PDB file of the backbone (N, CA, C, O) and the ligand in Angstrom, with CONECT records:
HET     CU  A 101       1
ATOM      1  N   MET A   1     237.420 213.503  89.620  1.00  0.00           N
ATOM      2  CA  MET A   1     237.465 212.077  89.980  1.00  0.00           C
ATOM      3  C   MET A   1     236.720 211.321  89.145  1.00  0.00           C
ATOM      4  O   MET A   1     235.695 211.716  88.587  1.00  0.00           O
ATOM      5  N   PHE A   2     237.304 210.014  89.019  1.00  0.00           N
ATOM      6  CA  PHE A   2     236.846 208.966  87.987  1.00  0.00           C
ATOM      7  C   PHE A   2     235.799 208.286  88.411  1.00  0.00           C
ATOM      8  O   PHE A   2     235.679 207.835  89.550  1.00  0.00           O
ATOM      9  N   PHE A   3     234.955 208.176  87.461  1.00  0.00           N
ATOM     10  CA  PHE A   3     233.508 207.241  87.897  1.00  0.00           C
ATOM     11  C   PHE A   3     233.844 205.846  87.759  1.00  0.00           C
ATOM     12  O   PHE A   3     234.217 205.408  86.671  1.00  0.00           O
ATOM     13  N   LYS A   4     233.752 205.200  88.665  1.00  0.00           N
ATOM     14  CA  LYS A   4     234.299 203.782  88.709  1.00  0.00           C
ATOM     15  C   LYS A   4     233.124 202.746  88.343  1.00  0.00           C
ATOM     16  O   LYS A   4     232.331 202.323  89.184  1.00  0.00           O
ATOM     17  N   LYS A   5     233.112 202.380  86.945  1.00  0.00           N
ATOM     18  CA  LYS A   5     231.959 201.602  86.537  1.00  0.00           C
ATOM     19  C   LYS A   5     232.024 200.140  87.368  1.00  0.00           C
ATOM     20  O   LYS A   5     233.075 199.782  87.899  1.00  0.00           O
ATOM     21  N   GLU A   6     231.200 199.597  87.408  1.00  0.00           N
ATOM     22  CA  GLU A   6     231.140 198.141  88.032  1.00  0.00           C
ATOM     23  C   GLU A   6     231.620 197.240  86.882  1.00  0.00           C
ATOM     24  O   GLU A   6     231.464 197.565  85.705  1.00  0.00           O
ATOM     25  N   GLN A   7     232.223 196.068  87.277  1.00  0.00           N
ATOM     26  CA  GLN A   7     232.615 195.067  86.185  1.00  0.00           C
ATOM     27  C   GLN A   7     231.833 193.867  86.812  1.00  0.00           C
ATOM     28  O   GLN A   7     231.889 193.485  87.981  1.00  0.00           O
ATOM     29  N   VAL A   8     231.174 193.412  85.899  1.00  0.00           N
ATOM     30  CA  VAL A   8     230.185 192.186  85.830  1.00  0.00           C
ATOM     31  C   VAL A   8     230.779 190.956  84.771  1.00  0.00           C
ATOM     32  O   VAL A   8     230.733 191.053  83.545  1.00  0.00           O
ATOM     33  N   LYS A   9     231.230 190.021  85.370  1.00  0.00           N
ATOM     34  CA  LYS A   9     231.370 188.832  84.503  1.00  0.00           C
ATOM     35  C   LYS A   9     230.735 187.645  84.832  1.00  0.00           C
ATOM     36  O   LYS A   9     230.496 187.382  86.011  1.00  0.00           O
ATOM     37  N   LYS A  10     230.362 186.721  83.716  1.00  0.00           N
ATOM     38  CA  LYS A  10     229.506 185.516  83.970  1.00  0.00           C
ATOM     39  C   LYS A  10     230.555 184.268  83.831  1.00  0.00           C
ATOM     40  O   LYS A  10     231.538 184.236  83.091  1.00  0.00           O
ATOM     41  N   VAL A  11     230.120 183.287  84.693  1.00  0.00           N
ATOM     42  CA  VAL A  11     230.809 182.068  84.611  1.00  0.00           C
ATOM     43  C   VAL A  11     229.543 180.718  84.590  1.00  0.00           C
ATOM     44  O   VAL A  11     228.687 180.500  85.447  1.00  0.00           O
ATOM     45  N   VAL A  12     229.747 180.122  83.574  1.00  0.00           N
ATOM     46  CA  VAL A  12     228.719 178.997  83.545  1.00  0.00           C
ATOM     47  C   VAL A  12     229.142 177.622  84.461  1.00  0.00           C
ATOM     48  O   VAL A  12     230.184 177.038  84.164  1.00  0.00           O
ATOM     49  N   VAL A  13     228.442 177.210  85.396  1.00  0.00           N
ATOM     50  CA  VAL A  13     229.017 176.072  86.120  1.00  0.00           C
ATOM     51  C   VAL A  13     228.079 174.926  85.698  1.00  0.00           C
ATOM     52  O   VAL A  13     226.900 174.833  86.040  1.00  0.00           O
ATOM     53  N   ASP A  14     228.764 174.052  84.896  1.00  0.00           N
ATOM     54  CA  ASP A  14     228.315 172.761  84.341  1.00  0.00           C
ATOM     55  C   ASP A  14     229.172 171.756  84.017  1.00  0.00           C
ATOM     56  O   ASP A  14     229.523 171.729  82.837  1.00  0.00           O
ATOM     57  N   GLY A  15     229.594 170.941  84.729  1.00  0.00           N
ATOM     58  CA  GLY A  15     230.775 169.969  84.480  1.00  0.00           C
ATOM     59  C   GLY A  15     232.060 170.716  84.526  1.00  0.00           C
ATOM     60  O   GLY A  15     233.039 170.248  83.943  1.00  0.00           O
ATOM     61  N   GLY A  16     232.128 171.765  85.130  1.00  0.00           N
ATOM     62  CA  GLY A  16     233.438 172.513  85.166  1.00  0.00           C
ATOM     63  C   GLY A  16     232.944 174.009  85.195  1.00  0.00           C
ATOM     64  O   GLY A  16     231.772 174.311  85.419  1.00  0.00           O
ATOM     65  N   TYR A  17     233.966 174.928  84.945  1.00  0.00           N
ATOM     66  CA  TYR A  17     233.682 176.395  84.827  1.00  0.00           C
ATOM     67  C   TYR A  17     234.024 176.888  83.353  1.00  0.00           C
ATOM     68  O   TYR A  17     235.097 176.632  82.805  1.00  0.00           O
ATOM     69  N   LYS A  18     233.111 177.540  82.838  1.00  0.00           N
ATOM     70  CA  LYS A  18     233.290 178.117  81.665  1.00  0.00           C
ATOM     71  C   LYS A  18     233.028 179.724  81.685  1.00  0.00           C
ATOM     72  O   LYS A  18     231.876 180.025  81.996  1.00  0.00           O
ATOM     73  N   PRO A  19     233.748 180.606  81.456  1.00  0.00           N
ATOM     74  CA  PRO A  19     235.291 180.294  81.257  1.00  0.00           C
ATOM     75  C   PRO A  19     236.059 179.958  82.588  1.00  0.00           C
ATOM     76  O   PRO A  19     235.512 180.259  83.648  1.00  0.00           O
ATOM     77  N   ASP A  20     237.166 179.413  82.597  1.00  0.00           N
ATOM     78  CA  ASP A  20     237.773 178.974  83.912  1.00  0.00           C
ATOM     79  C   ASP A  20     238.767 180.158  84.263  1.00  0.00           C
ATOM     80  O   ASP A  20     239.298 180.145  85.373  1.00  0.00           O
ATOM     81  N   VAL A  21     239.055 181.220  83.337  1.00  0.00           N
ATOM     82  CA  VAL A  21     239.962 182.095  83.839  1.00  0.00           C
ATOM     83  C   VAL A  21     239.149 183.579  83.386  1.00  0.00           C
ATOM     84  O   VAL A  21     238.774 183.813  82.237  1.00  0.00           O
ATOM     85  N   ILE A  22     238.983 184.452  84.488  1.00  0.00           N
ATOM     86  CA  ILE A  22     238.067 185.542  84.322  1.00  0.00           C
ATOM     87  C   ILE A  22     239.100 186.747  84.754  1.00  0.00           C
ATOM     88  O   ILE A  22     239.682 186.626  85.832  1.00  0.00           O
ATOM     89  N   HIS A  23     239.303 187.729  84.066  1.00  0.00           N
ATOM     90  CA  HIS A  23     240.060 188.845  84.118  1.00  0.00           C
ATOM     91  C   HIS A  23     239.199 190.088  84.796  1.00  0.00           C
ATOM     92  O   HIS A  23     238.017 190.200  84.472  1.00  0.00           O
ATOM     93  N   LEU A  24     239.728 190.931  85.645  1.00  0.00           N
ATOM     94  CA  LEU A  24     239.022 192.000  86.243  1.00  0.00           C
ATOM     95  C   LEU A  24     240.263 192.984  86.257  1.00  0.00           C
ATOM     96  O   LEU A  24     241.427 192.650  86.035  1.00  0.00           O
ATOM     97  N   LYS A  25     239.808 194.260  86.558  1.00  0.00           N
ATOM     98  CA  LYS A  25     240.612 195.329  86.536  1.00  0.00           C
ATOM     99  C   LYS A  25     240.720 195.654  88.112  1.00  0.00           C
ATOM    100  O   LYS A  25     239.766 195.551  88.882  1.00  0.00           O
ATOM    101  N   GLN A  26     241.983 196.050  88.472  1.00  0.00           N
ATOM    102  CA  GLN A  26     242.218 196.469  89.791  1.00  0.00           C
ATOM    103  C   GLN A  26     241.318 197.755  90.251  1.00  0.00           C
ATOM    104  O   GLN A  26     241.205 198.698  89.469  1.00  0.00           O
ATOM    105  N   GLY A  27     240.789 197.777  91.310  1.00  0.00           N
ATOM    106  CA  GLY A  27     240.220 199.148  91.878  1.00  0.00           C
ATOM    107  C   GLY A  27     238.823 199.475  91.345  1.00  0.00           C
ATOM    108  O   GLY A  27     238.281 200.534  91.659  1.00  0.00           O
ATOM    109  N   ILE A  28     238.265 198.633  90.589  1.00  0.00           N
ATOM    110  CA  ILE A  28     237.024 198.745  89.919  1.00  0.00           C
ATOM    111  C   ILE A  28     236.084 197.757  90.663  1.00  0.00           C
ATOM    112  O   ILE A  28     236.456 196.584  90.651  1.00  0.00           O
ATOM    113  N   PRO A  29     234.891 198.055  91.328  1.00  0.00           N
ATOM    114  CA  PRO A  29     234.014 197.019  92.021  1.00  0.00           C
ATOM    115  C   PRO A  29     233.519 196.031  91.018  1.00  0.00           C
ATOM    116  O   PRO A  29     233.110 196.361  89.905  1.00  0.00           O
ATOM    117  N   ALA A  30     233.576 194.706  91.495  1.00  0.00           N
ATOM    118  CA  ALA A  30     233.325 193.658  90.514  1.00  0.00           C
ATOM    119  C   ALA A  30     232.420 192.468  91.119  1.00  0.00           C
ATOM    120  O   ALA A  30     232.397 192.166  92.312  1.00  0.00           O
ATOM    121  N   LYS A  31     231.740 191.897  90.179  1.00  0.00           N
ATOM    122  CA  LYS A  31     230.886 190.991  90.670  1.00  0.00           C
ATOM    123  C   LYS A  31     230.900 189.947  89.536  1.00  0.00           C
ATOM    124  O   LYS A  31     230.787 190.338  88.375  1.00  0.00           O
ATOM    125  N   ILE A  32     231.054 188.448  89.858  1.00  0.00           N
ATOM    126  CA  ILE A  32     230.864 187.506  89.048  1.00  0.00           C
ATOM    127  C   ILE A  32     229.573 186.843  89.160  1.00  0.00           C
ATOM    128  O   ILE A  32     229.150 186.678  90.304  1.00  0.00           O
ATOM    129  N   LYS A  33     228.919 186.463  88.252  1.00  0.00           N
ATOM    130  CA  LYS A  33     227.573 185.639  88.212  1.00  0.00           C
ATOM    131  C   LYS A  33     227.942 184.264  87.886  1.00  0.00           C
ATOM    132  O   LYS A  33     228.309 183.981  86.746  1.00  0.00           O
ATOM    133  N   PHE A  34     227.868 183.374  88.836  1.00  0.00           N
ATOM    134  CA  PHE A  34     227.877 181.955  88.510  1.00  0.00           C
ATOM    135  C   PHE A  34     226.551 181.238  88.290  1.00  0.00           C
ATOM    136  O   PHE A  34     225.795 180.896  89.199  1.00  0.00           O
ATOM    137  N   LYS A  35     226.341 181.042  86.952  1.00  0.00           N
ATOM    138  CA  LYS A  35     225.180 180.416  86.562  1.00  0.00           C
ATOM    139  C   LYS A  35     225.365 178.840  86.403  1.00  0.00           C
ATOM    140  O   LYS A  35     226.240 178.380  85.670  1.00  0.00           O
ATOM    141  N   THR A  36     224.640 178.180  87.007  1.00  0.00           N
ATOM    142  CA  THR A  36     224.658 176.702  86.984  1.00  0.00           C
ATOM    143  C   THR A  36     223.583 175.881  86.153  1.00  0.00           C
ATOM    144  O   THR A  36     222.490 176.386  85.896  1.00  0.00           O
ATOM    145  N   GLY A  37     223.863 174.831  85.814  1.00  0.00           N
ATOM    146  CA  GLY A  37     223.182 173.958  84.959  1.00  0.00           C
ATOM    147  C   GLY A  37     222.500 172.934  85.904  1.00  0.00           C
ATOM    148  O   GLY A  37     222.536 173.082  87.125  1.00  0.00           O
ATOM    149  N   GLN A  38     221.904 171.938  85.327  1.00  0.00           N
ATOM    150  CA  GLN A  38     221.100 170.791  86.247  1.00  0.00           C
ATOM    151  C   GLN A  38     222.037 170.018  86.835  1.00  0.00           C
ATOM    152  O   GLN A  38     221.879 169.905  88.051  1.00  0.00           O
ATOM    153  N   ASN A  39     223.158 169.326  86.274  1.00  0.00           N
ATOM    154  CA  ASN A  39     223.777 168.394  87.011  1.00  0.00           C
ATOM    155  C   ASN A  39     225.280 169.069  87.530  1.00  0.00           C
ATOM    156  O   ASN A  39     226.315 169.013  86.865  1.00  0.00           O
ATOM    157  N   ILE A  40     225.160 169.632  88.698  1.00  0.00           N
ATOM    158  CA  ILE A  40     226.468 170.220  89.241  1.00  0.00           C
ATOM    159  C   ILE A  40     227.104 169.399  90.284  1.00  0.00           C
ATOM    160  O   ILE A  40     228.211 169.727  90.713  1.00  0.00           O
ATOM    161  N   GLY A  41     226.495 168.363  90.723  1.00  0.00           N
ATOM    162  CA  GLY A  41     227.387 167.660  91.625  1.00  0.00           C
ATOM    163  C   GLY A  41     228.038 168.399  92.807  1.00  0.00           C
ATOM    164  O   GLY A  41     227.433 169.136  93.585  1.00  0.00           O
ATOM    165  N   CYS A  42     229.395 168.095  92.842  1.00  0.00           N
ATOM    166  CA  CYS A  42     230.211 168.578  93.812  1.00  0.00           C
ATOM    167  C   CYS A  42     230.370 170.150  93.499  1.00  0.00           C
ATOM    168  O   CYS A  42     230.811 170.905  94.366  1.00  0.00           O
ATOM    169  N   LEU A  43     230.053 170.537  92.429  1.00  0.00           N
ATOM    170  CA  LEU A  43     230.313 172.073  91.991  1.00  0.00           C
ATOM    171  C   LEU A  43     229.137 172.718  92.782  1.00  0.00           C
ATOM    172  O   LEU A  43     228.877 173.895  92.532  1.00  0.00           O
ATOM    173  N   ASN A  44     228.511 172.150  93.579  1.00  0.00           N
ATOM    174  CA  ASN A  44     227.383 173.089  94.301  1.00  0.00           C
ATOM    175  C   ASN A  44     228.299 173.872  95.573  1.00  0.00           C
ATOM    176  O   ASN A  44     227.825 174.803  96.224  1.00  0.00           O
ATOM    177  N   GLU A  45     229.348 173.454  95.740  1.00  0.00           N
ATOM    178  CA  GLU A  45     230.288 174.097  96.723  1.00  0.00           C
ATOM    179  C   GLU A  45     231.294 174.904  95.889  1.00  0.00           C
ATOM    180  O   GLU A  45     232.038 174.352  95.078  1.00  0.00           O
ATOM    181  N   LEU A  46     231.293 176.157  96.099  1.00  0.00           N
ATOM    182  CA  LEU A  46     232.341 176.932  95.359  1.00  0.00           C
ATOM    183  C   LEU A  46     233.319 177.617  96.602  1.00  0.00           C
ATOM    184  O   LEU A  46     232.806 178.312  97.479  1.00  0.00           O
ATOM    185  N   VAL A  47     234.723 177.343  96.562  1.00  0.00           N
ATOM    186  CA  VAL A  47     235.526 177.798  97.373  1.00  0.00           C
ATOM    187  C   VAL A  47     236.384 178.635  96.852  1.00  0.00           C
ATOM    188  O   VAL A  47     237.066 178.209  95.919  1.00  0.00           O
ATOM    189  N   PHE A  48     236.569 179.958  97.283  1.00  0.00           N
ATOM    190  CA  PHE A  48     237.685 180.793  97.035  1.00  0.00           C
ATOM    191  C   PHE A  48     238.683 180.724  98.246  1.00  0.00           C
ATOM    192  O   PHE A  48     238.406 181.148  99.369  1.00  0.00           O
ATOM    193  N   LYS A  49     239.965 180.100  97.867  1.00  0.00           N
ATOM    194  CA  LYS A  49     240.772 179.737  98.862  1.00  0.00           C
ATOM    195  C   LYS A  49     241.505 181.166  99.486  1.00  0.00           C
ATOM    196  O   LYS A  49     241.625 181.378 100.693  1.00  0.00           O
ATOM    197  N   GLU A  50     241.905 181.972  98.548  1.00  0.00           N
ATOM    198  CA  GLU A  50     242.614 183.181  99.226  1.00  0.00           C
ATOM    199  C   GLU A  50     241.669 184.011  99.875  1.00  0.00           C
ATOM    200  O   GLU A  50     242.079 184.794 100.731  1.00  0.00           O
ATOM    201  N   LEU A  51     240.314 183.950  99.561  1.00  0.00           N
ATOM    202  CA  LEU A  51     239.502 184.877 100.147  1.00  0.00           C
ATOM    203  C   LEU A  51     238.941 184.222 101.447  1.00  0.00           C
ATOM    204  O   LEU A  51     238.229 184.819 102.254  1.00  0.00           O
ATOM    205  N   ASP A  52     239.309 183.038 101.547  1.00  0.00           N
ATOM    206  CA  ASP A  52     238.729 182.095 102.640  1.00  0.00           C
ATOM    207  C   ASP A  52     237.095 182.119 102.777  1.00  0.00           C
ATOM    208  O   ASP A  52     236.470 182.333 103.816  1.00  0.00           O
ATOM    209  N   GLN A  53     236.616 181.878 101.620  1.00  0.00           N
ATOM    210  CA  GLN A  53     235.255 181.881 101.394  1.00  0.00           C
ATOM    211  C   GLN A  53     234.628 180.745 100.888  1.00  0.00           C
ATOM    212  O   GLN A  53     235.210 180.216  99.941  1.00  0.00           O
ATOM    213  N   LYS A  54     233.499 180.185 101.307  1.00  0.00           N
ATOM    214  CA  LYS A  54     232.814 179.262 100.677  1.00  0.00           C
ATOM    215  C   LYS A  54     231.286 179.314 100.427  1.00  0.00           C
ATOM    216  O   LYS A  54     230.543 179.604 101.365  1.00  0.00           O
ATOM    217  N   TYR A  55     230.781 179.039  99.168  1.00  0.00           N
ATOM    218  CA  TYR A  55     229.392 179.562  98.918  1.00  0.00           C
ATOM    219  C   TYR A  55     228.880 178.223  98.256  1.00  0.00           C
ATOM    220  O   TYR A  55     229.534 177.425  97.585  1.00  0.00           O
ATOM    221  N   GLU A  56     227.462 178.173  98.634  1.00  0.00           N
ATOM    222  CA  GLU A  56     226.508 177.130  98.185  1.00  0.00           C
ATOM    223  C   GLU A  56     226.056 177.641  96.970  1.00  0.00           C
ATOM    224  O   GLU A  56     225.703 178.819  96.916  1.00  0.00           O
ATOM    225  N   LEU A  57     226.005 176.692  95.674  1.00  0.00           N
ATOM    226  CA  LEU A  57     225.392 177.023  94.387  1.00  0.00           C
ATOM    227  C   LEU A  57     224.110 176.117  94.290  1.00  0.00           C
ATOM    228  O   LEU A  57     224.199 174.910  94.514  1.00  0.00           O
ATOM    229  N   GLU A  58     223.019 176.660  93.982  1.00  0.00           N
ATOM    230  CA  GLU A  58     221.862 175.809  93.710  1.00  0.00           C
ATOM    231  C   GLU A  58     221.854 175.424  92.256  1.00  0.00           C
ATOM    232  O   GLU A  58     222.640 176.002  91.506  1.00  0.00           O
ATOM    233  N   LYS A  59     221.075 174.542  91.807  1.00  0.00           N
ATOM    234  CA  LYS A  59     220.851 174.015  90.418  1.00  0.00           C
ATOM    235  C   LYS A  59     220.219 174.949  89.618  1.00  0.00           C
ATOM    236  O   LYS A  59     219.263 175.476  90.187  1.00  0.00           O
ATOM    237  N   SER A  60     220.438 175.351  88.437  1.00  0.00           N
ATOM    238  CA  SER A  60     219.782 176.057  87.591  1.00  0.00           C
ATOM    239  C   SER A  60     219.544 177.255  88.196  1.00  0.00           C
ATOM    240  O   SER A  60     218.366 177.611  88.227  1.00  0.00           O
ATOM    241  N   ALA A  61     220.497 178.081  88.761  1.00  0.00           N
ATOM    242  CA  ALA A  61     220.305 179.418  89.378  1.00  0.00           C
ATOM    243  C   ALA A  61     221.447 180.470  88.990  1.00  0.00           C
ATOM    244  O   ALA A  61     222.324 180.260  88.152  1.00  0.00           O
ATOM    245  N   VAL A  62     221.337 181.284  89.514  1.00  0.00           N
ATOM    246  CA  VAL A  62     222.581 182.313  89.341  1.00  0.00           C
ATOM    247  C   VAL A  62     222.790 182.837  90.784  1.00  0.00           C
ATOM    248  O   VAL A  62     221.906 183.149  91.582  1.00  0.00           O
ATOM    249  N   LYS A  63     224.139 182.873  90.963  1.00  0.00           N
ATOM    250  CA  LYS A  63     224.698 183.151  92.332  1.00  0.00           C
ATOM    251  C   LYS A  63     225.643 184.333  92.163  1.00  0.00           C
ATOM    252  O   LYS A  63     226.677 184.176  91.515  1.00  0.00           O
ATOM    253  N   VAL A  64     225.327 185.566  92.740  1.00  0.00           N
ATOM    254  CA  VAL A  64     226.114 186.705  92.357  1.00  0.00           C
ATOM    255  C   VAL A  64     227.101 187.017  93.561  1.00  0.00           C
ATOM    256  O   VAL A  64     226.667 187.469  94.620  1.00  0.00           O
ATOM    257  N   ILE A  65     228.545 186.737  93.336  1.00  0.00           N
ATOM    258  CA  ILE A  65     229.414 187.006  94.237  1.00  0.00           C
ATOM    259  C   ILE A  65     230.196 188.254  93.975  1.00  0.00           C
ATOM    260  O   ILE A  65     230.603 188.536  92.848  1.00  0.00           O
ATOM    261  N   ASP A  66     230.401 189.000  95.033  1.00  0.00           N
ATOM    262  CA  ASP A  66     231.294 190.294  94.966  1.00  0.00           C
ATOM    263  C   ASP A  66     232.778 189.873  95.218  1.00  0.00           C
ATOM    264  O   ASP A  66     233.160 189.184  96.164  1.00  0.00           O
ATOM    265  N   ILE A  67     233.674 190.475  94.072  1.00  0.00           N
ATOM    266  CA  ILE A  67     235.046 189.995  94.208  1.00  0.00           C
ATOM    267  C   ILE A  67     235.851 191.345  94.681  1.00  0.00           C
ATOM    268  O   ILE A  67     235.710 192.408  94.076  1.00  0.00           O
ATOM    269  N   PRO A  68     236.543 191.227  95.603  1.00  0.00           N
ATOM    270  CA  PRO A  68     237.270 192.350  96.023  1.00  0.00           C
ATOM    271  C   PRO A  68     238.195 192.578  95.036  1.00  0.00           C
ATOM    272  O   PRO A  68     238.729 191.571  94.571  1.00  0.00           O
ATOM    273  N   THR A  69     238.534 193.687  94.581  1.00  0.00           N
ATOM    274  CA  THR A  69     239.778 194.066  93.530  1.00  0.00           C
ATOM    275  C   THR A  69     240.598 195.105  93.973  1.00  0.00           C
ATOM    276  O   THR A  69     241.164 195.828  93.153  1.00  0.00           O
ATOM    277  N   ASP A  70     240.745 195.288  95.370  1.00  0.00           N
ATOM    278  CA  ASP A  70     241.670 196.450  95.773  1.00  0.00           C
ATOM    279  C   ASP A  70     243.386 195.767  95.448  1.00  0.00           C
ATOM    280  O   ASP A  70     244.339 196.543  95.372  1.00  0.00           O
ATOM    281  N   GLN A  71     243.522 194.591  95.321  1.00  0.00           N
ATOM    282  CA  GLN A  71     244.910 194.243  95.117  1.00  0.00           C
ATOM    283  C   GLN A  71     244.758 193.337  93.896  1.00  0.00           C
ATOM    284  O   GLN A  71     243.848 192.524  93.730  1.00  0.00           O
ATOM    285  N   ALA A  72     245.777 193.588  93.060  1.00  0.00           N
ATOM    286  CA  ALA A  72     246.266 192.779  91.890  1.00  0.00           C
ATOM    287  C   ALA A  72     246.593 191.584  92.231  1.00  0.00           C
ATOM    288  O   ALA A  72     247.163 191.356  93.298  1.00  0.00           O
ATOM    289  N   GLY A  73     246.279 190.666  91.377  1.00  0.00           N
ATOM    290  CA  GLY A  73     246.703 189.224  91.740  1.00  0.00           C
ATOM    291  C   GLY A  73     245.712 188.125  91.355  1.00  0.00           C
ATOM    292  O   GLY A  73     244.714 188.442  90.708  1.00  0.00           O
ATOM    293  N   GLU A  74     245.921 186.858  91.707  1.00  0.00           N
ATOM    294  CA  GLU A  74     245.098 185.981  91.239  1.00  0.00           C
ATOM    295  C   GLU A  74     244.362 185.306  92.548  1.00  0.00           C
ATOM    296  O   GLU A  74     244.832 185.123  93.671  1.00  0.00           O
ATOM    297  N   LEU A  75     243.078 185.003  92.046  1.00  0.00           N
ATOM    298  CA  LEU A  75     242.080 184.279  93.378  1.00  0.00           C
ATOM    299  C   LEU A  75     241.727 183.053  92.701  1.00  0.00           C
ATOM    300  O   LEU A  75     241.187 183.046  91.595  1.00  0.00           O
ATOM    301  N   ASN A  76     242.034 181.989  93.376  1.00  0.00           N
ATOM    302  CA  ASN A  76     241.705 180.590  92.830  1.00  0.00           C
ATOM    303  C   ASN A  76     240.359 180.412  93.451  1.00  0.00           C
ATOM    304  O   ASN A  76     240.034 180.819  94.567  1.00  0.00           O
ATOM    305  N   PHE A  77     239.550 179.703  92.531  1.00  0.00           N
ATOM    306  CA  PHE A  77     238.423 179.058  93.039  1.00  0.00           C
ATOM    307  C   PHE A  77     238.429 177.345  92.664  1.00  0.00           C
ATOM    308  O   PHE A  77     239.224 176.813  91.889  1.00  0.00           O
ATOM    309  N   ALA A  78     237.431 176.711  93.354  1.00  0.00           N
ATOM    310  CA  ALA A  78     237.296 175.131  92.913  1.00  0.00           C
ATOM    311  C   ALA A  78     236.230 174.873  93.658  1.00  0.00           C
ATOM    312  O   ALA A  78     235.772 175.505  94.610  1.00  0.00           O
ATOM    313  N   CYS A  79     235.744 173.544  92.971  1.00  0.00           N
ATOM    314  CA  CYS A  79     234.603 172.914  93.594  1.00  0.00           C
ATOM    315  C   CYS A  79     234.929 172.433  95.022  1.00  0.00           C
ATOM    316  O   CYS A  79     236.063 172.628  95.460  1.00  0.00           O
ATOM    317  N   GLY A  80     233.974 171.799  95.790  1.00  0.00           N
ATOM    318  CA  GLY A  80     234.130 171.450  97.242  1.00  0.00           C
ATOM    319  C   GLY A  80     235.116 170.212  97.240  1.00  0.00           C
ATOM    320  O   GLY A  80     235.611 169.904  98.325  1.00  0.00           O
ATOM    321  N   MET A  81     235.407 169.560  96.246  1.00  0.00           N
ATOM    322  CA  MET A  81     236.488 168.319  96.289  1.00  0.00           C
ATOM    323  C   MET A  81     237.695 168.716  95.555  1.00  0.00           C
ATOM    324  O   MET A  81     238.521 167.880  95.190  1.00  0.00           O
ATOM    325  N   ASP A  82     237.813 169.930  95.338  1.00  0.00           N
ATOM    326  CA  ASP A  82     239.035 170.497  94.674  1.00  0.00           C
ATOM    327  C   ASP A  82     239.320 169.710  93.440  1.00  0.00           C
ATOM    328  O   ASP A  82     240.455 169.251  93.308  1.00  0.00           O
ATOM    329  N   MET A  83     238.474 169.512  92.574  1.00  0.00           N
ATOM    330  CA  MET A  83     238.467 168.716  91.417  1.00  0.00           C
ATOM    331  C   MET A  83     238.661 169.760  90.150  1.00  0.00           C
ATOM    332  O   MET A  83     239.585 169.733  89.337  1.00  0.00           O
ATOM    333  N   PHE A  84     237.616 170.634  90.188  1.00  0.00           N
ATOM    334  CA  PHE A  84     237.604 171.627  89.098  1.00  0.00           C
ATOM    335  C   PHE A  84     237.957 172.782  89.500  1.00  0.00           C
ATOM    336  O   PHE A  84     237.423 173.134  90.552  1.00  0.00           O
ATOM    337  N   HIS A  85     238.887 173.711  88.888  1.00  0.00           N
ATOM    338  CA  HIS A  85     239.487 174.773  89.263  1.00  0.00           C
ATOM    339  C   HIS A  85     239.242 175.953  88.129  1.00  0.00           C
ATOM    340  O   HIS A  85     239.032 175.805  86.926  1.00  0.00           O
ATOM    341  N   GLY A  86     239.330 177.078  88.839  1.00  0.00           N
ATOM    342  CA  GLY A  86     239.168 178.456  88.049  1.00  0.00           C
ATOM    343  C   GLY A  86     239.882 179.560  88.609  1.00  0.00           C
ATOM    344  O   GLY A  86     240.026 179.547  89.831  1.00  0.00           O
ATOM    345  N   LYS A  87     240.289 180.376  88.049  1.00  0.00           N
ATOM    346  CA  LYS A  87     240.886 181.664  88.722  1.00  0.00           C
ATOM    347  C   LYS A  87     240.418 182.799  88.200  1.00  0.00           C
ATOM    348  O   LYS A  87     240.039 182.889  87.032  1.00  0.00           O
ATOM    349  N   VAL A  88     240.414 183.793  89.079  1.00  0.00           N
ATOM    350  CA  VAL A  88     240.133 185.162  88.772  1.00  0.00           C
ATOM    351  C   VAL A  88     241.390 185.966  88.809  1.00  0.00           C
ATOM    352  O   VAL A  88     242.083 185.974  89.826  1.00  0.00           O
ATOM    353  N   VAL A  89     241.764 186.755  87.566  1.00  0.00           N
ATOM    354  CA  VAL A  89     242.960 187.382  87.538  1.00  0.00           C
ATOM    355  C   VAL A  89     242.680 188.771  87.624  1.00  0.00           C
ATOM    356  O   VAL A  89     242.013 189.268  86.716  1.00  0.00           O
ATOM    357  N   ILE A  90     243.178 189.666  88.802  1.00  0.00           N
ATOM    358  CA  ILE A  90     243.154 190.949  88.855  1.00  0.00           C
ATOM    359  C   ILE A  90     244.072 191.713  88.255  1.00  0.00           C
ATOM    360  O   ILE A  90     245.164 191.743  88.823  1.00  0.00           O
ATOM    361  N   ASP A  91     243.925 192.498  87.027  1.00  0.00           N
ATOM    362  CA  ASP A  91     244.959 193.005  86.300  1.00  0.00           C
ATOM    363  C   ASP A  91     245.232 194.458  86.912  1.00  0.00           C
ATOM    364  O   ASP A  91     244.405 195.354  87.078  1.00  0.00           O
ATOM    365  N   GLU A  92     246.609 194.467  87.207  1.00  0.00           N
ATOM    366  CA  GLU A  92     247.040 195.798  87.723  1.00  0.00           C
ATOM    367  C   GLU A  92     246.574 197.130  86.956  1.00  0.00           C
ATOM    368  O   GLU A  92     246.653 197.355  85.748  1.00  0.00           O
ATOM    369  N   ALA A  93     246.087 197.920  87.935  1.00  0.00           N
ATOM    370  CA  ALA A  93     245.553 199.410  87.295  1.00  0.00           C
ATOM    371  C   ALA A  93     246.985 199.930  86.875  1.00  0.00           C
ATOM    372  O   ALA A  93     248.033 199.843  87.515  1.00  0.00           O
ATOM    373  N   LYS A  94     246.753 200.512  85.595  1.00  0.00           N
ATOM    374  CA  LYS A  94     247.703 201.343  84.885  1.00  0.00           C
ATOM    375  C   LYS A  94     247.720 202.826  85.135  1.00  0.00           C
ATOM    376  O   LYS A  94     248.522 203.544  84.538  1.00  0.00           O
TER     377      LYS A  94
HETATM  378 CU    CU A 101     234.359 168.520  92.719  1.00  0.00          CU2+
END
C-alpha cells in the first residue's frame, strides 16, 4: 500500500491571490494555507464555488483549508465580490 503524503500549498492574499493557480495531485490529502496581509478588503471572504463553501479570512493571519482531491478537475475560488479569482487544479493521478 502507498503512503499518501499530505500536500500543503501556500497562497498569499494581498491585493489578489499569489499564486492564483495552485496544482494538487488527485487522491492525496491536501491543504492550502491562505496567508493574508494588512489590506484585504473584500478578500476577507473566500468563496469556493464548486465546493459550495465560504470562509472568513482575518487580516495578517493564516487560514488552513482542506481541499478534497478525490476528483480531478478545477476548483475556482474568488473574493466575496467575485472580483479576484484563483483556481485549484487537481491533476489526474497517473
Ligand atoms: Cu473583491
